[in-house]
LUMPA-321369 format. One line per 5 residues: number of its first residue (from 1); for each residue x, y, z of C-alpha. Coordinates in Angstrom, 1 decimal. Example, Ala and Ser with C-alpha at 12.3 -4.5 7.8 and 13.67 -1.06 7.14 Angstrom:
BEGIN
1> 12.3 -4.5 7.8  13.7 -1.1 7.1
//
This chain:
BEGIN
1> 8.2 -33.4 -25.5  5.5 -31.4 -27.2  4.8 -28.0 -25.7  1.8 -25.8 -26.1  2.8 -22.2 -25.9
6> -0.1 -19.8 -25.3  1.4 -16.4 -25.9  0.0 -13.5 -28.0  3.2 -11.4 -28.0  5.2 -12.4 -31.1
11> 8.6 -11.4 -29.7  8.2 -13.3 -26.5  6.8 -16.3 -28.4  9.8 -16.4 -30.6  12.2 -16.3 -27.7
16> 10.4 -19.0 -25.8  9.9 -21.2 -28.9  13.6 -21.0 -29.7  14.7 -21.8 -26.2  12.3 -24.8 -26.0
21> 13.4 -26.1 -29.5  17.1 -25.9 -28.4  16.2 -28.2 -25.6  14.6 -30.8 -27.9  10.9 -29.8 -27.5
26> 8.5 -29.4 -30.3  6.3 -26.4 -29.9  2.9 -25.3 -31.0  2.4 -21.6 -30.4  -1.1 -20.2 -30.2
31> -2.2 -16.6 -29.3  -5.9 -17.1 -28.5  -7.8 -19.0 -25.8  -10.0 -20.9 -28.3  -6.9 -22.3 -30.1
36> -5.4 -23.3 -26.8  -8.5 -25.3 -25.9  -8.4 -26.9 -29.4  -4.8 -28.1 -29.2  -4.3 -28.7 -25.5
41> -4.9 -32.4 -25.8  -1.7 -32.7 -27.9  0.5 -31.1 -25.2  3.0 -32.7 -22.9  3.1 -29.5 -21.0
46> 1.7 -26.0 -21.3  3.2 -22.5 -21.0  0.3 -20.0 -20.5  0.4 -16.2 -20.7  -2.6 -14.6 -18.8
51> -2.9 -11.5 -21.0  -4.8 -12.9 -24.0  -7.0 -10.9 -26.4  -10.1 -13.1 -26.4  -10.4 -14.4 -22.8
56> -8.8 -13.7 -19.4  -5.9 -16.1 -18.9  -7.2 -17.2 -15.4  -10.5 -18.2 -16.9  -8.7 -20.1 -19.7
61> -6.6 -21.9 -17.0  -9.8 -23.0 -15.2  -11.2 -24.3 -18.5  -8.0 -26.1 -19.5  -8.1 -27.9 -16.1
66> -11.5 -29.3 -16.9  -10.3 -31.0 -20.0  -6.6 -31.6 -19.5  -4.2 -32.5 -16.6  -0.9 -31.8 -18.4
71> 1.7 -29.9 -16.4  1.1 -26.2 -16.8  3.2 -23.2 -15.9  1.8 -19.6 -16.0  4.3 -17.2 -17.6
76> 2.9 -13.7 -17.2  3.6 -10.0 -16.3  1.0 -10.1 -13.6  2.9 -10.0 -10.4  0.3 -9.1 -7.8
81> 0.0 -11.6 -5.0  -3.7 -11.9 -5.7  -3.0 -13.0 -9.3  -0.4 -15.5 -8.2  -2.7 -17.1 -5.6
86> -5.6 -17.3 -8.1  -3.3 -18.9 -10.7  -2.1 -21.6 -8.3  -5.6 -22.2 -7.0  -6.9 -22.6 -10.5
91> -4.4 -25.4 -11.1  -1.1 -24.0 -12.3  1.9 -26.1 -11.4  4.1 -23.1 -11.2  3.9 -19.4 -11.7
96> 6.7 -17.4 -13.4  6.6 -13.6 -13.6  8.0 -11.6 -16.5  10.7 -10.6 -17.0  12.4 -13.8 -16.1
101> 15.7 -15.6 -16.8  15.3 -18.1 -19.5  17.5 -20.6 -17.8  15.4 -20.4 -14.7  12.2 -21.0 -16.7
106> 13.7 -24.0 -18.4  14.8 -25.4 -15.1  11.3 -25.0 -13.7  9.8 -26.8 -16.8  12.2 -29.7 -16.1
111> 11.2 -29.8 -12.4  7.5 -29.9 -13.2  8.0 -32.6 -15.8  10.1 -34.7 -13.5  7.4 -34.7 -10.9
116> 4.7 -35.6 -13.4  4.0 -39.1 -14.7  4.1 -39.1 -18.5  3.1 -42.7 -19.0  0.1 -41.5 -21.1
121> 2.3 -39.4 -23.4  1.8 -36.1 -21.4  -1.7 -34.9 -22.3  -3.4 -36.7 -19.5  -0.4 -37.0 -17.2
126> -0.8 -37.9 -13.6  1.7 -37.5 -10.8  4.1 -40.4 -10.3  3.2 -41.3 -6.7  4.9 -38.2 -5.3
131> 4.0 -39.0 -1.8  5.1 -42.6 -1.9  1.6 -43.7 -1.3  2.2 -46.9 -3.1  4.3 -48.0 -0.2
136> 1.2 -47.7 2.0  -0.6 -50.1 -0.3  -2.8 -47.3 -1.7  -5.5 -48.0 1.0  -8.0 -45.3 1.6
141> -7.3 -43.2 4.7  -10.1 -42.0 6.9  -9.9 -39.0 9.3  -13.1 -37.7 10.8  -15.7 -37.8 8.0
146> -13.0 -37.4 5.3  -11.8 -40.3 3.2  -8.7 -40.0 1.0  -8.6 -42.8 -1.6  -4.9 -42.9 -2.4
151> -5.2 -45.3 -5.3  -8.3 -43.8 -6.8  -7.1 -40.3 -6.3  -10.4 -39.2 -4.8  -11.5 -37.4 -1.7
156> -14.9 -37.6 -0.1  -16.3 -35.6 2.8  -19.4 -37.0 4.6  -19.7 -39.4 1.6  -19.7 -36.6 -1.0
161> -16.8 -36.4 -3.4  -14.8 -33.2 -3.4  -12.8 -32.2 -6.5  -9.2 -31.1 -5.7  -6.6 -30.0 -8.2
166> -3.8 -32.5 -9.0  -1.4 -30.6 -6.8  -3.8 -30.2 -3.9  -4.5 -34.0 -4.0  -0.7 -34.7 -4.1
171> -0.2 -32.6 -0.9  -3.1 -34.3 0.9  -2.1 -37.7 -0.2  1.5 -37.2 1.0  0.2 -36.3 4.5
176> -2.4 -39.0 4.5  0.1 -41.7 3.6  2.0 -40.8 6.8  -0.8 -39.5 9.1  1.2 -39.8 12.3
181> 4.2 -37.8 11.1  4.8 -34.0 11.0  6.3 -33.0 7.6  8.5 -30.0 7.2  7.7 -27.5 4.5
186> 11.0 -28.3 2.8  10.3 -32.0 2.6  6.8 -31.4 1.2  8.1 -28.9 -1.4  10.9 -31.3 -2.4
191> 8.6 -34.4 -2.7  5.7 -32.7 -4.4  7.3 -29.7 -6.3  10.8 -31.0 -6.6  12.1 -27.6 -5.5
196> 12.9 -26.7 -1.9  13.6 -23.2 -3.0  9.9 -22.7 -3.3  9.9 -22.6 0.6  10.2 -18.8 0.1
201> 7.0 -18.7 -1.9  3.3 -19.2 -0.9  2.7 -22.1 -3.3  2.4 -24.7 -0.5  0.3 -22.4 1.7
206> -2.1 -21.7 -1.2  -2.6 -25.3 -1.9  -3.2 -26.1 1.8  -5.8 -23.3 1.9  -7.4 -24.8 -1.2
211> -7.7 -28.2 0.5  -9.3 -26.7 3.6  -11.7 -24.5 1.6  -12.9 -27.2 -0.8  -13.3 -29.9 1.9
216> -14.9 -27.4 4.3  -12.6 -28.8 7.1  -10.2 -26.3 8.4  -8.4 -28.8 10.6  -8.0 -31.5 7.9
221> -4.4 -30.2 7.5  -2.8 -29.2 10.8  -0.3 -26.4 10.8  2.8 -27.0 12.9  4.0 -23.4 13.3
226> 7.5 -22.7 12.2  7.9 -26.2 10.8  5.3 -27.7 8.4  2.1 -29.7 8.2  0.4 -32.9 9.4
231> -2.8 -34.7 8.6  -5.4 -33.5 11.1  -8.6 -34.9 12.6  -11.5 -32.7 11.2  -14.6 -32.4 13.3
236> -16.8 -29.6 12.1  -17.5 -27.7 8.8  -16.1 -24.2 8.3  -17.0 -21.3 6.1  -14.5 -19.3 4.0
241> -11.2 -20.6 2.8  -10.2 -22.3 6.1  -6.8 -20.6 6.0  -7.5 -17.9 8.4
//
């Protein structure tokens, strides 16, 4: 698998490049945002540092997500909750804070890749039906004025298409494929992230908040306190991020 390593620190880049090469990956290392945008179409997955000299890493992440859907893991020294939430909302598949254990990072790369369909060679990869929606025939699911097209991977609200990140759509599609069931956090994390240990993180909560905010329907995803989530029946628009 070809990795794009976006890291301006030479020592860190050498360590990551060596570890990736030892696991059979080819690596292109770049240290600037412009070069990352130039080469991202070649990548099977991306490791992105946020502390770049020419552009803030979060802004680069947003731009990368407009041109490429390859699996992407942020690897950064920024450890504030605000940065983590912004990174996940901007489309990162995972967020790893420096310093980290190299074995853990490699395991997270494997997990992200396993949960991503690489039929197109990685650069335009799409999830491999993580919610099992194929078993539901891929039929659009309607709840209130929201329609989730499982096969087309689109969401419309009152007839207007809403753009979700890949991971946000995966979560919503998983719930929509089984609208009458309540799903535990652990099951969702296992099916979508492939890692139940993420139950201790806010990754799932951040993506649910993103779904509510972007659709403007706070009750599209119903929280079952202390357990998990279920597809809801939205009725009225909301302001803000819908997560309050």
